[in-house]
N, C-alpha and C positions, 0 to 999 in steps of 0.2 A: 530439537528440528532447526534451529538456529544458534550457533554460536557465535559471537565476536568476541576476539581478546587483544587489547591494546593496540586497536585500530588506530592509525595517525595516516592521515594524506594533506598533503603542500599544494596549493597553486603556486608554481614558481616558488617565492620565497614566502608565499604567506600561509601561514597553517590553519586550516579549516576544518579538520579533525585531531584531538590530540587523547591518544592512549582511551580510545572507546571500547567496552568491555561489557558484555551484558549475553543473557540466555534466555531464548524461546523457547519455552518445553510446547509438548503436540499439544493443540488445541488452545494455546494462550492467546490471549487479546491484550497485545501489547501497545498504549499510546504514546508516540512521542510527541512531546510538546514545549514550549519555550520561543523566547522573543525571535523576529524575524534576524536571519543571518546568524542563527546560532549554528547552522549544521546540521539540521533536523534533516531534509529531502538530501542531503549528500551523503548522511549514514544509511538512509533506508536503500539510496542507490547502489551503494557499496556491497549489498546483500545479495543483489544479482549481477553484478560484475557491470553496471552499468558506469559507475565513477570506478577508477582503479584508487589502490590506495598504495603507501608506499612501505609502511612499515604495520607489524601484526597479520593476526589470521583471522578469515570466517570458513566458517563452516556452516555449509546446509544439509539435512540429512547424510552425514557423513562425506561430503565433496567439500574438498579445497577450493574456496572461489581462487583465490591468489594464486594457485599452480598454474603454471605456465600448460600443461598437458590436458587440462580441465577443459571442457569444449562446452563454451558459455552459452552459446545457443539451445543444448540440449537442457543444460540446465536452470536458463528462462523459462523453458516451456515448462519446466516443473512448478515455477514461482510464477503467480499471476501478478501483474503491476498494474496498478490503477493509476492514472497523472491527473494533474488538476484541469489540463486542457482537452481530456478527453480523447485524441490523438485517433479519430477516426479516418479513414479513408474516405475522402467527399465523394469520391465519384463512385463508390460501390453502395451498394443497395446496405440495408441493415443487415441481412441475411448472407451477403455475402462477406462483409464485415466480420461474421462470424467465422466463416467457411474457410475463409483465407489461409489462416494460421495452420488450421485442423490440418486443412489438405497437404500445405509445403512442409510443416514441421514435424507433425505425426503422421503423415502419408495415408489420412483416412479418404477414401472415397468420398466424393459430392454428397452423396446417399446418408452417407455415415455422418459426416460431417453436418448437414442440414437438420437430420433425424436429432443429435447431440445438440448444437444449437439452436434450435426451435426450443426443447427441453427447458434451457436455461433463460431464453427471452420469456418465456412463459412466466419461468421463477421470479423476473424482474418486473412484468405485469407489461409485458410490449410485444406479446406475440401478433396483434392487430397490425404492429406496424411495420412487419418483417421487409416488405417491399419498399418503403419509404426509405430516402437519402437522408442523410445526417441532416445537412439544411433544413429542413422539412421537419426536424424535431427542435423542441426544447431543450434548455443547458441541463434540467436535469434528466428527462428522457435519454440524453445522449450518452450520459455518465453512467445511466443505467446501463445500454448499451454495451458499454467499454466494460462494466463489470461482468455483464452476459459474456461477452469475450474472452475475457480473462478465466471464467469458469469454464469454459466448454474444451480450455485444453487440460482438466482436469488435475487443476493444480495441487502440490500438499499443501502449499499457503499461497497467503496472498498478503503484500506488500500495497498500501495506499498511501500518495502524496497530496496531502493537502486536496481531497476529492470534493470537498465541496465548495472551496474559495472560488473559484470561477463559476458560481451559480448565484442569480437571484435569491434573496432570503426565503422566497416561497417554495421555491423548488428543493430548499436544502433538506425538509424533511422527507420528500420521498427517497433521497438517497442514503440516507442514514438509516430509514427502514429497512431498506436491503441491506445495508451492511449488519444489520444487528441482526437481522433475522441468518445470517452467514455465522455470526458469533454464537448465539444460541444453536447451531446445527453443528457446532464443534470444529469450524473450519480455523486454524492457525493464523493469524494477523498482526501485522506490524503497521501503526495509522499515524501518519504525520498528519495532527490537526489540530485548530485551535476550537472545537465546537467539545467545550468541555462539558456540556449536557451529557453527550454520546459518550465519552469518557467515565464519566461518573454511573453512568445505564448498565456500560457494555465492557467496562477495560477489565484485568486483572491487574493489571501492572502501570505503573505512570515511570516514563524516563522523560526527565525534564533537564534541558541542554541550554548551556548559554556558554558563547567565545568556545564552541568546537569541542567543551567536555562535554558528559554523563554528570551535570552536578548532582545529582539525587534521583535514585531507583528505588521507589515504593509501590507498595501494597496500594490500591486505588484509594480505600477510605484511608488511609494514613495519611495520603498525599492532600487529601482534601481539607482534612479536620487540624492536621498538624504536622505540616513539611518542614522537613528538617533544616531547610536553608533559607537564610534572609533572602537570596534572591528568588526562589521561588514563591517564597511569601509575597514579594512585589508584585512577583508577577500574577501571581491569583488573585490577588488585591484587584489588580485594573482590569485583567481579564473576564472576571465575574460581574465589576461593577459595570 
């Protein structure tokens, strides 16, 4: 479903990604973890072209992300993206936040978009809040709306960029529960997160990054019980402690 081959990226003279390669099969849940500044968010944003890259290749469902002829808006419509700061339109109701991209990008009628959007609002437990504005919701509720909005586009895969980092601790669980349900339903997912409990419960594989490189890629159980690299062992010792 997603294939990265020796992807490298620079910001000026600073190399933020270095020869990153991995494959995500259909239905896989891959958690990307590592210290701050290791390139995790940049890596996940290259998958749908939000961040350009200078070397290597990325294919999503057979489409070359870096090919100049690829229509990135059409590609992004197929890949749900959930950011750490929700990115909801503050002047639109919850229902209209879900409708907008469906109507503009997928050319659905308002009635079709609403019916589809409300289905996913119900899935994330927020159907009763469809007429509210984002400012009237808690952080956890806003993030669940953002997930419903992504799902309403009928994505083939979902990308999550630290979806709980901006939430109060009490709200983290409600977002992770929704993500766990998606994983159990077979959604292909790449998740940048420090929530190691979620990773242990849901992930198929762990990518551990440091200084722009994928230092280690392991099955979940192998990573948590016997990480191969000294850097991963240090990271786990700190974050689990």
